Every structure is written in C-alpha cells, then in structure tokens.
All heavy atoms as TSV, in Angstrom:
chain	resi	resn	atom	element	x	y	z
A	1	MET	N	N	-3.872	1.311	28.266
A	1	MET	CA	C	-3.055	2.381	27.897
A	1	MET	C	C	-3.739	3.627	27.828
A	1	MET	O	O	-4.911	3.590	27.248
A	1	MET	CB	C	-2.303	2.034	26.564
A	1	MET	CG	C	-1.431	3.070	26.168
A	1	MET	SD	S	-0.416	2.680	24.748
A	1	MET	CE	C	0.703	1.574	25.440
A	2	ASN	N	N	-3.328	4.746	28.272
A	2	ASN	CA	C	-3.964	6.031	28.213
A	2	ASN	C	C	-3.593	6.755	26.962
A	2	ASN	O	O	-2.442	6.990	26.670
A	2	ASN	CB	C	-3.488	6.795	29.403
A	2	ASN	CG	C	-4.347	7.989	29.654
A	2	ASN	OD1	O	-5.104	8.431	28.799
A	2	ASN	ND2	N	-4.076	8.738	30.695
A	3	THR	N	N	-4.647	7.101	26.260
A	3	THR	CA	C	-4.432	7.860	24.963
A	3	THR	C	C	-4.880	9.197	25.129
A	3	THR	O	O	-5.005	9.978	24.026
A	3	THR	CB	C	-5.144	7.167	23.829
A	3	THR	OG1	O	-6.549	7.142	24.124
A	3	THR	CG2	C	-4.663	5.846	23.447
A	4	THR	N	N	-5.150	9.786	26.319
A	4	THR	CA	C	-5.593	11.149	26.456
A	4	THR	C	C	-4.609	12.194	26.275
A	4	THR	O	O	-4.828	13.347	26.178
A	4	THR	CB	C	-6.385	11.297	27.821
A	4	THR	OG1	O	-5.440	10.933	28.938
A	4	THR	CG2	C	-7.602	10.427	27.995
A	5	ASP	N	N	-3.342	11.677	26.460
A	5	ASP	CA	C	-2.206	12.752	26.234
A	5	ASP	C	C	-1.891	13.042	24.829
A	5	ASP	O	O	-1.065	13.883	24.570
A	5	ASP	CB	C	-0.985	12.131	27.040
A	5	ASP	CG	C	-0.552	10.769	26.278
A	5	ASP	OD1	O	-1.229	10.157	25.655
A	5	ASP	OD2	O	0.641	10.344	26.614
A	6	VAL	N	N	-2.672	12.492	23.849
A	6	VAL	CA	C	-2.528	12.848	22.499
A	6	VAL	C	C	-3.123	14.049	22.226
A	6	VAL	O	O	-4.336	14.229	22.597
A	6	VAL	CB	C	-2.994	11.684	21.539
A	6	VAL	CG1	C	-2.976	12.157	20.147
A	6	VAL	CG2	C	-2.232	10.426	21.907
A	7	SER	N	N	-2.507	14.972	21.628
A	7	SER	CA	C	-3.106	16.398	21.247
A	7	SER	C	C	-4.227	16.071	20.163
A	7	SER	O	O	-4.112	15.131	19.402
A	7	SER	CB	C	-2.097	17.347	20.861
A	7	SER	OG	O	-1.689	17.034	19.504
A	8	ASN	N	N	-5.170	16.980	20.087
A	8	ASN	CA	C	-6.257	16.853	19.073
A	8	ASN	C	C	-5.595	17.032	17.703
A	8	ASN	O	O	-6.111	16.335	16.707
A	8	ASN	CB	C	-7.262	17.964	19.270
A	8	ASN	CG	C	-8.247	17.566	20.402
A	8	ASN	OD1	O	-8.351	16.425	20.808
A	8	ASN	ND2	N	-8.837	18.658	20.891
A	9	ALA	N	N	-4.552	17.846	17.542
A	9	ALA	CA	C	-3.883	18.016	16.243
A	9	ALA	C	C	-3.290	16.605	15.746
A	9	ALA	O	O	-3.390	16.284	14.619
A	9	ALA	CB	C	-2.892	19.081	16.228
A	10	ASP	N	N	-2.661	15.888	16.731
A	10	ASP	CA	C	-1.976	14.693	16.378
A	10	ASP	C	C	-3.087	13.635	16.030
A	10	ASP	O	O	-2.919	12.866	15.150
A	10	ASP	CB	C	-1.093	14.144	17.535
A	10	ASP	CG	C	0.159	14.934	17.716
A	10	ASP	OD1	O	0.514	15.664	16.777
A	10	ASP	OD2	O	0.691	14.878	18.827
A	11	ALA	N	N	-4.129	13.608	16.828
A	11	ALA	CA	C	-5.169	12.697	16.599
A	11	ALA	C	C	-5.839	12.968	15.259
A	11	ALA	O	O	-6.230	12.055	14.438
A	11	ALA	CB	C	-6.261	12.698	17.727
A	12	ASP	N	N	-6.027	14.241	14.933
A	12	ASP	CA	C	-6.626	14.544	13.661
A	12	ASP	C	C	-5.708	14.130	12.456
A	12	ASP	O	O	-6.144	13.696	11.405
A	12	ASP	CB	C	-6.916	16.038	13.552
A	12	ASP	CG	C	-8.076	16.464	14.422
A	12	ASP	OD1	O	-8.765	15.660	14.836
A	12	ASP	OD2	O	-8.177	17.686	14.722
A	13	MET	N	N	-4.356	14.365	12.681
A	13	MET	CA	C	-3.441	13.900	11.549
A	13	MET	C	C	-3.368	12.410	11.384
A	13	MET	O	O	-3.343	11.970	10.301
A	13	MET	CB	C	-2.091	14.476	11.900
A	13	MET	CG	C	-1.019	14.155	10.939
A	13	MET	SD	S	-1.397	14.817	9.246
A	13	MET	CE	C	-1.041	16.554	9.414
A	14	ASP	N	N	-3.483	11.751	12.594
A	14	ASP	CA	C	-3.451	10.303	12.441
A	14	ASP	C	C	-4.695	9.808	11.690
A	14	ASP	O	O	-4.646	8.986	10.827
A	14	ASP	CB	C	-3.390	9.647	13.814
A	14	ASP	CG	C	-2.083	9.889	14.443
A	14	ASP	OD1	O	-1.042	9.961	13.705
A	14	ASP	OD2	O	-2.044	9.654	15.670
A	15	LEU	N	N	-5.904	10.345	11.978
A	15	LEU	CA	C	-7.113	10.069	11.392
A	15	LEU	C	C	-7.101	10.296	9.829
A	15	LEU	O	O	-7.475	9.539	8.990
A	15	LEU	CB	C	-8.270	10.653	12.046
A	15	LEU	CG	C	-9.703	10.392	11.478
A	15	LEU	CD1	C	-9.927	8.879	11.687
A	15	LEU	CD2	C	-10.705	11.242	12.298
A	16	HIS	N	N	-6.543	11.511	9.563
A	16	HIS	CA	C	-6.333	11.830	8.185
A	16	HIS	C	C	-5.453	10.831	7.348
A	16	HIS	O	O	-5.823	10.495	6.272
A	16	HIS	CB	C	-5.801	13.278	8.098
A	16	HIS	CG	C	-5.579	13.719	6.668
A	16	HIS	ND1	N	-6.501	14.013	5.809
A	16	HIS	CD2	C	-4.381	13.923	6.009
A	16	HIS	CE1	C	-5.941	14.394	4.586
A	16	HIS	NE2	N	-4.701	14.287	4.816
A	17	CYS	N	N	-4.341	10.535	7.978
A	17	CYS	CA	C	-3.500	9.547	7.398
A	17	CYS	C	C	-4.108	8.201	7.168
A	17	CYS	O	O	-3.973	7.595	6.062
A	17	CYS	CB	C	-2.196	9.341	8.140
A	17	CYS	SG	S	-1.111	10.767	8.183
A	18	VAL	N	N	-4.792	7.771	8.126
A	18	VAL	CA	C	-5.598	6.445	8.000
A	18	VAL	C	C	-6.572	6.546	6.894
A	18	VAL	O	O	-6.677	5.623	6.044
A	18	VAL	CB	C	-6.168	6.031	9.333
A	18	VAL	CG1	C	-7.084	4.826	9.170
A	18	VAL	CG2	C	-5.091	5.731	10.413
A	19	ARG	N	N	-7.339	7.697	6.945
A	19	ARG	CA	C	-8.328	7.861	5.853
A	19	ARG	C	C	-7.727	7.803	4.435
A	19	ARG	O	O	-8.233	7.166	3.473
A	19	ARG	CB	C	-9.115	9.217	6.120
A	19	ARG	CG	C	-10.208	9.362	5.055
A	19	ARG	CD	C	-11.111	10.524	5.581
A	19	ARG	NE	N	-12.063	10.178	6.603
A	19	ARG	CZ	C	-12.171	10.706	7.805
A	19	ARG	NH1	N	-11.440	11.796	8.077
A	19	ARG	NH2	N	-13.100	10.235	8.641
A	20	VAL	N	N	-6.612	8.554	4.317
A	20	VAL	CA	C	-5.940	8.687	2.924
A	20	VAL	C	C	-5.457	7.304	2.492
A	20	VAL	O	O	-5.714	6.918	1.335
A	20	VAL	CB	C	-4.844	9.655	2.996
A	20	VAL	CG1	C	-3.941	9.615	1.797
A	20	VAL	CG2	C	-5.389	11.155	3.182
A	21	HIS	N	N	-4.823	6.549	3.408
A	21	HIS	CA	C	-4.356	5.344	3.088
A	21	HIS	C	C	-5.428	4.188	2.736
A	21	HIS	O	O	-5.233	3.447	1.878
A	21	HIS	CB	C	-3.369	4.821	4.167
A	21	HIS	CG	C	-2.126	5.454	4.159
A	21	HIS	ND1	N	-1.762	6.543	4.858
A	21	HIS	CD2	C	-0.923	5.142	3.472
A	21	HIS	CE1	C	-0.511	6.959	4.687
A	21	HIS	NE2	N	-0.077	6.066	3.841
A	22	ALA	N	N	-6.503	4.379	3.580
A	22	ALA	CA	C	-7.598	3.545	3.218
A	22	ALA	C	C	-8.184	3.727	1.852
A	22	ALA	O	O	-8.538	2.793	1.145
A	22	ALA	CB	C	-8.691	3.648	4.267
A	23	SER	N	N	-8.220	5.127	1.452
A	23	SER	CA	C	-8.739	5.413	0.191
A	23	SER	C	C	-7.789	4.924	-0.899
A	23	SER	O	O	-8.183	4.401	-1.902
A	23	SER	CB	C	-8.802	6.913	0.112
A	23	SER	OG	O	-9.161	7.384	-1.123
A	24	LEU	N	N	-6.463	5.164	-0.734
A	24	LEU	CA	C	-5.534	4.600	-1.716
A	24	LEU	C	C	-5.563	3.104	-1.878
A	24	LEU	O	O	-5.365	2.586	-2.983
A	24	LEU	CB	C	-4.076	4.960	-1.209
A	24	LEU	CG	C	-3.750	6.458	-1.350
A	24	LEU	CD1	C	-2.438	6.739	-0.640
A	24	LEU	CD2	C	-3.807	6.948	-2.765
A	25	LEU	N	N	-5.932	2.345	-0.799
A	25	LEU	CA	C	-6.063	0.900	-0.882
A	25	LEU	C	C	-7.501	0.490	-1.316
A	25	LEU	O	O	-7.759	-0.730	-1.392
A	25	LEU	CB	C	-5.711	0.331	0.497
A	25	LEU	CG	C	-4.270	0.431	0.878
A	25	LEU	CD1	C	-4.110	0.023	2.355
A	25	LEU	CD2	C	-3.291	-0.374	-0.059
A	26	ARG	N	N	-8.199	1.479	-1.627
A	26	ARG	CA	C	-9.679	1.249	-1.969
A	26	ARG	C	C	-10.442	0.354	-0.902
A	26	ARG	O	O	-11.210	-0.435	-1.265
A	26	ARG	CB	C	-9.729	0.638	-3.348
A	26	ARG	CG	C	-9.239	1.522	-4.369
A	26	ARG	CD	C	-9.409	0.999	-5.818
A	26	ARG	NE	N	-9.088	1.906	-6.808
A	26	ARG	CZ	C	-8.082	1.681	-7.700
A	26	ARG	NH1	N	-7.622	0.541	-7.787
A	26	ARG	NH2	N	-7.781	2.559	-8.554
A	27	LEU	N	N	-10.253	0.764	0.332
A	27	LEU	CA	C	-10.988	0.053	1.419
A	27	LEU	C	C	-12.103	0.922	1.858
A	27	LEU	O	O	-11.944	2.091	2.213
A	27	LEU	CB	C	-10.010	-0.095	2.668
A	27	LEU	CG	C	-8.799	-0.938	2.359
A	27	LEU	CD1	C	-7.866	-0.972	3.593
A	27	LEU	CD2	C	-9.188	-2.295	2.099
A	28	ALA	N	N	-13.301	0.422	1.862
A	28	ALA	CA	C	-14.543	1.124	2.235
A	28	ALA	C	C	-14.642	1.099	3.690
A	28	ALA	O	O	-14.794	-0.059	4.236
A	28	ALA	CB	C	-15.813	0.634	1.534
A	29	MET	N	N	-14.400	2.098	4.404
A	29	MET	CA	C	-14.560	2.098	5.885
A	29	MET	C	C	-15.363	3.245	6.400
A	29	MET	O	O	-15.193	4.354	5.911
A	29	MET	CB	C	-13.125	2.231	6.480
A	29	MET	CG	C	-12.165	1.115	6.047
A	29	MET	SD	S	-10.559	1.400	6.826
A	29	MET	CE	C	-10.481	-0.174	7.675
A	30	ASN	N	N	-16.092	3.029	7.381
A	30	ASN	CA	C	-16.945	3.949	8.054
A	30	ASN	C	C	-16.025	4.800	9.081
A	30	ASN	O	O	-14.858	4.381	9.314
A	30	ASN	CB	C	-18.168	3.491	8.679
A	30	ASN	CG	C	-17.926	2.435	9.826
A	30	ASN	OD1	O	-16.679	2.435	10.379
A	30	ASN	ND2	N	-18.819	1.668	10.071
A	31	ASP	N	N	-16.449	5.928	9.484
A	31	ASP	CA	C	-15.819	6.746	10.450
A	31	ASP	C	C	-15.287	5.933	11.677
A	31	ASP	O	O	-14.291	6.266	12.266
A	31	ASP	CB	C	-16.526	7.999	10.809
A	31	ASP	CG	C	-16.557	8.976	9.650
A	31	ASP	OD1	O	-15.685	8.846	8.818
A	31	ASP	OD2	O	-17.501	9.837	9.713
A	32	GLU	N	N	-16.240	5.130	12.274
A	32	GLU	CA	C	-15.962	4.297	13.439
A	32	GLU	C	C	-14.694	3.463	13.220
A	32	GLU	O	O	-13.907	3.459	14.022
A	32	GLU	CB	C	-17.198	3.547	13.895
A	32	GLU	CG	C	-17.021	2.822	15.105
A	32	GLU	CD	C	-18.172	1.975	15.513
A	32	GLU	OE1	O	-19.210	2.344	15.086
A	32	GLU	OE2	O	-18.034	0.908	16.233
A	33	ALA	N	N	-14.662	2.826	12.136
A	33	ALA	CA	C	-13.544	1.864	11.843
A	33	ALA	C	C	-12.218	2.619	11.638
A	33	ALA	O	O	-11.189	2.299	12.159
A	33	ALA	CB	C	-13.836	1.096	10.526
A	34	LEU	N	N	-12.308	3.804	11.038
A	34	LEU	CA	C	-11.218	4.715	10.777
A	34	LEU	C	C	-10.680	5.249	12.101
A	34	LEU	O	O	-9.492	5.216	12.381
A	34	LEU	CB	C	-11.566	5.814	9.932
A	34	LEU	CG	C	-11.796	5.512	8.430
A	34	LEU	CD1	C	-12.394	6.685	7.716
A	34	LEU	CD2	C	-10.509	5.040	7.711
A	35	CYS	N	N	-11.568	5.577	13.068
A	35	CYS	CA	C	-11.188	6.012	14.397
A	35	CYS	C	C	-10.499	4.933	15.164
A	35	CYS	O	O	-9.448	5.159	15.875
A	35	CYS	CB	C	-12.333	6.633	15.145
A	35	CYS	SG	S	-12.918	8.168	14.514
A	36	ARG	N	N	-10.927	3.657	15.008
A	36	ARG	CA	C	-10.418	2.509	15.827
A	36	ARG	C	C	-9.000	2.207	15.290
A	36	ARG	O	O	-8.042	2.131	16.016
A	36	ARG	CB	C	-11.208	1.326	15.663
A	36	ARG	CG	C	-12.448	1.178	16.526
A	36	ARG	CD	C	-13.037	-0.150	16.607
A	36	ARG	NE	N	-13.186	-0.839	15.315
A	36	ARG	CZ	C	-14.255	-0.709	14.531
A	36	ARG	NH1	N	-15.301	-0.002	14.972
A	36	ARG	NH2	N	-14.347	-1.377	13.419
A	37	ILE	N	N	-8.810	2.269	13.914
A	37	ILE	CA	C	-7.524	2.067	13.310
A	37	ILE	C	C	-6.532	3.153	13.749
A	37	ILE	O	O	-5.391	2.845	13.973
A	37	ILE	CB	C	-7.636	1.898	11.782
A	37	ILE	CG1	C	-8.365	0.619	11.484
A	37	ILE	CG2	C	-6.256	1.865	11.140
A	37	ILE	CD1	C	-8.859	0.453	10.056
A	38	SER	N	N	-6.942	4.454	13.626
A	38	SER	CA	C	-6.185	5.532	14.050
A	38	SER	C	C	-5.733	5.377	15.519
A	38	SER	O	O	-4.559	5.627	15.768
A	38	SER	CB	C	-6.961	6.806	13.940
A	38	SER	OG	O	-6.235	7.892	14.278
A	39	ALA	N	N	-6.491	5.057	16.347
A	39	ALA	CA	C	-6.247	4.766	17.743
A	39	ALA	C	C	-5.156	3.590	17.958
A	39	ALA	O	O	-4.177	3.722	18.748
A	39	ALA	CB	C	-7.401	4.398	18.689
A	40	GLN	N	N	-5.427	2.551	17.162
A	40	GLN	CA	C	-4.387	1.434	17.216
A	40	GLN	C	C	-2.982	1.938	16.679
A	40	GLN	O	O	-2.033	1.569	17.178
A	40	GLN	CB	C	-4.934	0.301	16.470
A	40	GLN	CG	C	-6.112	-0.408	17.011
A	40	GLN	CD	C	-5.708	-1.108	18.329
A	40	GLN	OE1	O	-4.564	-1.370	18.651
A	40	GLN	NE2	N	-6.777	-1.338	19.173
A	41	TRP	N	N	-3.059	2.784	15.593
A	41	TRP	CA	C	-1.806	3.339	15.067
A	41	TRP	C	C	-1.002	4.130	16.081
A	41	TRP	O	O	0.139	3.973	16.242
A	41	TRP	CB	C	-2.217	4.121	13.838
A	41	TRP	CG	C	-0.994	4.863	13.300
A	41	TRP	CD1	C	-0.739	6.138	13.304
A	41	TRP	CD2	C	0.137	4.226	12.611
A	41	TRP	NE1	N	0.515	6.498	12.683
A	41	TRP	CE2	C	1.093	5.219	12.251
A	41	TRP	CE3	C	0.513	2.915	12.288
A	41	TRP	CZ2	C	2.217	5.051	11.689
A	41	TRP	CZ3	C	1.727	2.658	11.714
A	41	TRP	CH2	C	2.559	3.756	11.278
A	42	ARG	N	N	-1.739	4.972	16.890
A	42	ARG	CA	C	-1.101	5.704	17.857
A	42	ARG	C	C	-0.529	4.819	18.994
A	42	ARG	O	O	0.541	5.075	19.464
A	42	ARG	CB	C	-2.142	6.655	18.520
A	42	ARG	CG	C	-2.358	7.904	17.713
A	42	ARG	CD	C	-3.189	8.894	18.454
A	42	ARG	NE	N	-4.475	8.539	19.038
A	42	ARG	CZ	C	-5.588	8.457	18.295
A	42	ARG	NH1	N	-5.530	8.909	17.017
A	42	ARG	NH2	N	-6.710	8.101	18.917
A	43	ARG	N	N	-1.218	3.841	19.339
A	43	ARG	CA	C	-0.670	2.806	20.390
A	43	ARG	C	C	0.563	2.158	19.888
A	43	ARG	O	O	1.578	1.970	20.574
A	43	ARG	CB	C	-1.803	1.752	20.763
A	43	ARG	CG	C	-2.883	2.435	21.522
A	43	ARG	CD	C	-3.797	1.263	22.051
A	43	ARG	NE	N	-5.047	1.908	22.548
A	43	ARG	CZ	C	-6.246	1.810	22.004
A	43	ARG	NH1	N	-6.388	1.218	20.784
A	43	ARG	NH2	N	-7.278	2.520	22.558
A	44	LEU	N	N	0.488	1.693	18.529
A	44	LEU	CA	C	1.630	1.025	18.066
A	44	LEU	C	C	2.806	1.977	17.957
A	44	LEU	O	O	4.021	1.567	18.305
A	44	LEU	CB	C	1.302	0.525	16.611
A	44	LEU	CG	C	2.469	-0.112	15.803
A	44	LEU	CD1	C	2.843	-1.440	16.513
A	44	LEU	CD2	C	2.004	-0.422	14.417
A	45	ARG	N	N	2.647	3.146	17.533
A	45	ARG	CA	C	3.706	4.166	17.418
A	45	ARG	C	C	4.243	4.413	18.944
A	45	ARG	O	O	5.586	4.528	19.016
A	45	ARG	CB	C	3.163	5.449	16.778
A	45	ARG	CG	C	4.317	6.401	16.378
A	45	ARG	CD	C	3.834	7.540	15.670
A	45	ARG	NE	N	2.838	8.240	16.335
A	45	ARG	CZ	C	1.753	8.766	15.863
A	45	ARG	NH1	N	1.446	8.670	14.535
A	45	ARG	NH2	N	0.821	9.421	16.542
A	46	ASP	N	N	3.425	4.471	19.861
A	46	ASP	CA	C	3.896	4.788	21.238
A	46	ASP	C	C	4.730	3.573	21.777
A	46	ASP	O	O	5.850	3.851	22.274
A	46	ASP	CB	C	2.614	4.942	22.090
A	46	ASP	CG	C	3.053	5.189	23.556
A	46	ASP	OD1	O	3.852	6.070	23.786
A	46	ASP	OD2	O	2.626	4.479	24.440
A	47	MET	N	N	4.366	2.392	21.417
A	47	MET	CA	C	5.097	1.181	21.813
A	47	MET	C	C	6.502	1.206	21.073
A	47	MET	O	O	7.583	0.891	21.685
A	47	MET	CB	C	4.366	-0.065	21.472
A	47	MET	CG	C	3.282	-0.409	22.386
A	47	MET	SD	S	2.614	-2.092	22.117
A	47	MET	CE	C	1.430	-1.703	20.895
A	48	ALA	N	N	6.546	1.554	19.736
A	48	ALA	CA	C	7.779	1.607	19.084
A	48	ALA	C	C	8.733	2.705	19.690
A	48	ALA	O	O	9.905	2.482	19.844
A	48	ALA	CB	C	7.616	1.899	17.589
A	49	ASP	N	N	8.055	3.797	20.056
A	49	ASP	CA	C	8.988	4.899	20.645
A	49	ASP	C	C	9.568	4.454	21.947
A	49	ASP	O	O	10.651	4.699	22.230
A	49	ASP	CB	C	8.073	6.125	20.858
A	49	ASP	CG	C	7.677	6.808	19.611
A	49	ASP	OD1	O	8.316	6.530	18.487
A	49	ASP	OD2	O	6.733	7.722	19.674
A	50	ARG	N	N	8.685	3.737	22.718
A	50	ARG	CA	C	9.235	3.166	24.048
A	50	ARG	C	C	10.302	2.158	23.825
A	50	ARG	O	O	11.267	2.205	24.557
A	50	ARG	CB	C	8.116	2.597	24.856
A	50	ARG	CG	C	7.164	3.576	25.349
A	50	ARG	CD	C	5.997	2.963	26.203
A	50	ARG	NE	N	5.110	3.911	26.476
A	50	ARG	CZ	C	4.141	3.797	27.410
A	50	ARG	NH1	N	4.131	2.595	28.125
A	50	ARG	NH2	N	3.222	4.725	27.821
A	51	LEU	N	N	10.179	1.357	22.796
A	51	LEU	CA	C	11.224	0.418	22.609
A	51	LEU	C	C	12.534	1.043	22.095
A	51	LEU	O	O	13.641	0.686	22.365
A	51	LEU	CB	C	10.783	-0.694	21.461
A	51	LEU	CG	C	9.768	-1.810	22.039
A	51	LEU	CD1	C	9.356	-2.596	20.867
A	51	LEU	CD2	C	10.533	-2.591	23.057
A	52	ASP	N	N	12.409	2.034	21.254
A	52	ASP	CA	C	13.560	2.820	20.808
A	52	ASP	C	C	14.268	3.407	21.953
A	52	ASP	O	O	15.504	3.602	21.841
A	52	ASP	CB	C	13.099	3.942	19.750
A	52	ASP	CG	C	12.827	3.310	18.460
A	52	ASP	OD1	O	13.201	2.194	18.157
A	52	ASP	OD2	O	12.222	4.131	17.694
A	53	GLU	N	N	13.581	3.737	23.109
A	53	GLU	CA	C	14.247	4.439	24.216
A	53	GLU	C	C	15.089	3.384	25.066
A	53	GLU	O	O	15.908	3.726	25.762
A	53	GLU	CB	C	13.230	5.124	25.108
A	53	GLU	CG	C	12.548	6.306	24.398
A	53	GLU	CD	C	11.309	6.839	25.209
A	53	GLU	OE1	O	11.021	6.195	26.254
A	53	GLU	OE2	O	10.693	7.725	24.772
A	54	GLN	N	N	14.656	2.125	24.852
A	54	GLN	CA	C	15.393	1.074	25.585
A	54	GLN	C	C	16.750	0.716	25.008
A	54	GLN	O	O	16.867	0.499	23.744
A	54	GLN	CB	C	14.494	-0.188	25.709
A	54	GLN	CG	C	13.226	0.070	26.371
A	54	GLN	CD	C	13.341	0.377	27.813
A	54	GLN	OE1	O	14.117	-0.096	28.576
A	54	GLN	NE2	N	12.690	1.482	28.235
A	55	VAL	N	N	17.753	0.419	25.958
A	55	VAL	CA	C	19.019	-0.107	25.523
A	55	VAL	C	C	18.982	-1.568	25.633
A	55	VAL	O	O	18.893	-2.167	26.822
A	55	VAL	CB	C	20.128	0.557	26.348
A	55	VAL	CG1	C	21.515	-0.018	25.917
A	55	VAL	CG2	C	20.187	2.074	26.299
A	56	LEU	N	N	18.962	-2.286	24.594
A	56	LEU	CA	C	18.819	-3.741	24.562
A	56	LEU	C	C	20.047	-4.401	24.153
A	56	LEU	O	O	20.758	-3.821	23.207
A	56	LEU	CB	C	17.602	-4.186	23.712
A	56	LEU	CG	C	16.210	-3.642	24.064
A	56	LEU	CD1	C	15.225	-4.047	23.071
A	56	LEU	CD2	C	15.801	-4.084	25.476
A	57	THR	N	N	20.393	-5.567	24.610
A	57	THR	CA	C	21.603	-6.333	24.205
A	57	THR	C	C	21.087	-7.727	23.645
A	57	THR	O	O	19.853	-7.898	23.672
A	57	THR	CB	C	22.537	-6.490	25.432
A	57	THR	OG1	O	21.848	-7.401	26.225
A	57	THR	CG2	C	22.914	-5.278	26.144
A	58	GLU	N	N	22.133	-8.483	23.161
A	58	GLU	CA	C	21.664	-9.742	22.644
A	58	GLU	C	C	21.099	-10.642	23.769
A	58	GLU	O	O	20.168	-11.553	23.497
A	58	GLU	CB	C	22.952	-10.488	22.106
A	58	GLU	CG	C	23.295	-10.059	20.709
A	58	GLU	CD	C	24.365	-10.886	20.076
A	58	GLU	OE1	O	24.420	-12.221	20.443
A	58	GLU	OE2	O	25.103	-10.405	19.287
A	59	LEU	N	N	21.478	-10.442	25.002
A	59	LEU	CA	C	20.978	-11.207	26.113
A	59	LEU	C	C	19.416	-10.859	26.321
A	59	LEU	O	O	18.760	-11.742	26.940
A	59	LEU	CB	C	21.746	-10.968	27.412
A	59	LEU	CG	C	23.235	-11.341	27.288
A	59	LEU	CD1	C	23.878	-10.894	28.595
A	59	LEU	CD2	C	23.448	-12.764	27.068
A	60	ASP	N	N	18.984	-9.829	25.839
A	60	ASP	CA	C	17.545	-9.422	26.002
A	60	ASP	C	C	16.663	-10.032	24.925
A	60	ASP	O	O	15.435	-10.117	25.078
A	60	ASP	CB	C	17.333	-7.907	25.879
A	60	ASP	CG	C	18.025	-7.238	26.968
A	60	ASP	OD1	O	17.858	-7.612	28.166
A	60	ASP	OD2	O	18.696	-6.181	26.782
A	61	GLU	N	N	17.310	-10.691	23.842
A	61	GLU	CA	C	16.543	-11.279	22.877
A	61	GLU	C	C	16.102	-12.676	23.324
A	61	GLU	O	O	16.820	-13.569	23.786
A	61	GLU	CB	C	17.494	-11.504	21.692
A	61	GLU	CG	C	16.841	-12.136	20.398
A	61	GLU	CD	C	15.786	-11.287	19.841
A	61	GLU	OE1	O	15.960	-10.029	19.876
A	61	GLU	OE2	O	14.759	-11.855	19.319
A	62	PRO	N	N	14.689	-12.953	23.251
A	62	PRO	CA	C	14.278	-14.271	23.768
A	62	PRO	C	C	14.579	-15.455	22.836
A	62	PRO	O	O	14.525	-16.550	23.250
A	62	PRO	CB	C	12.745	-14.045	23.716
A	62	PRO	CG	C	12.485	-12.986	22.674
A	62	PRO	CD	C	13.685	-12.102	22.721
A	63	ALA	N	N	15.007	-15.240	21.621
A	63	ALA	CA	C	15.330	-16.290	20.757
A	63	ALA	C	C	16.811	-16.057	20.258
A	63	ALA	O	O	17.234	-14.919	20.216
A	63	ALA	CB	C	14.405	-16.344	19.480
A	64	PRO	N	N	17.478	-17.072	19.840
A	64	PRO	CA	C	18.811	-16.840	19.289
A	64	PRO	C	C	18.811	-15.970	18.084
A	64	PRO	O	O	17.926	-15.970	17.282
A	64	PRO	CB	C	19.270	-18.299	18.851
A	64	PRO	CG	C	18.290	-19.205	19.493
A	64	PRO	CD	C	17.014	-18.503	19.703
A	65	VAL	N	N	19.833	-15.077	17.935
A	65	VAL	CA	C	19.996	-14.224	16.908
A	65	VAL	C	C	20.357	-15.048	15.721
A	65	VAL	O	O	21.473	-15.787	15.798
A	65	VAL	CB	C	21.038	-13.124	17.164
A	65	VAL	CG1	C	21.181	-12.229	15.997
A	65	VAL	CG2	C	20.456	-12.295	18.344
A	66	PHE	N	N	19.672	-14.909	14.545
A	66	PHE	CA	C	20.113	-15.664	13.298
A	66	PHE	C	C	21.424	-15.157	12.744
A	66	PHE	O	O	21.627	-14.034	12.496
A	66	PHE	CB	C	19.054	-15.622	12.289
A	66	PHE	CG	C	19.294	-16.264	10.994
A	66	PHE	CD1	C	19.335	-17.642	10.922
A	66	PHE	CD2	C	19.633	-15.499	9.935
A	66	PHE	CE1	C	19.684	-18.206	9.685
A	66	PHE	CE2	C	19.961	-16.115	8.666
A	66	PHE	CZ	C	19.854	-17.578	8.624
A	67	ARG	N	N	22.350	-16.106	12.575
A	67	ARG	CA	C	23.597	-15.715	11.827
A	67	ARG	C	C	23.878	-16.712	10.904
A	67	ARG	O	O	24.250	-17.937	11.151
A	67	ARG	CB	C	24.742	-15.783	12.892
A	67	ARG	CG	C	24.551	-14.881	14.060
A	67	ARG	CD	C	25.961	-14.805	14.896
A	67	ARG	NE	N	25.808	-14.310	16.230
A	67	ARG	CZ	C	25.433	-13.114	16.747
A	67	ARG	NH1	N	25.057	-12.296	15.730
A	67	ARG	NH2	N	25.434	-12.780	17.936
A	68	PRO	N	N	23.656	-16.390	9.556
A	68	PRO	CA	C	23.849	-17.364	8.436
A	68	PRO	C	C	25.262	-17.630	8.275
A	68	PRO	O	O	26.181	-17.145	8.670
A	68	PRO	CB	C	23.378	-16.532	7.261
A	68	PRO	CG	C	23.238	-15.099	7.611
A	68	PRO	CD	C	23.229	-14.971	9.043
C-alpha cells in the first residue's frame, strides 16, 4: 500500500496522537516504534474509509448474520 499520498501535516498529527496515547497508557516507546504504529494507524484508517465507501448487502457477508 502506498502511503506517500499522506500529507506531512496528517502524518505529524497521527504521530502526535500515537505519542500522546502511548504516554497516557504509560507505554515506553522509542521514536521508531511510534512511527511504525502511526503508519499502521494510517493504513487501518484508509481501509476503513474504503470500506465505508462500499455498498454492501447481507449477501456480501461471509458468515451468517447473527439474529438472536
């Protein structure tokens, strides 16, 4: 997946958010780990955005929909 289309401001904001949340969770992480997590966050958000754009029906669900 290509992450070069992410603006520097977005990447900086993602890195800041990851750094703040790691601090709140008291996770000791170096800059390299924070950057990797930030990149994974951007990929996850991109996948979620793509899924939101898709029109899916029950027939697209690979497993039966749970109906209690």
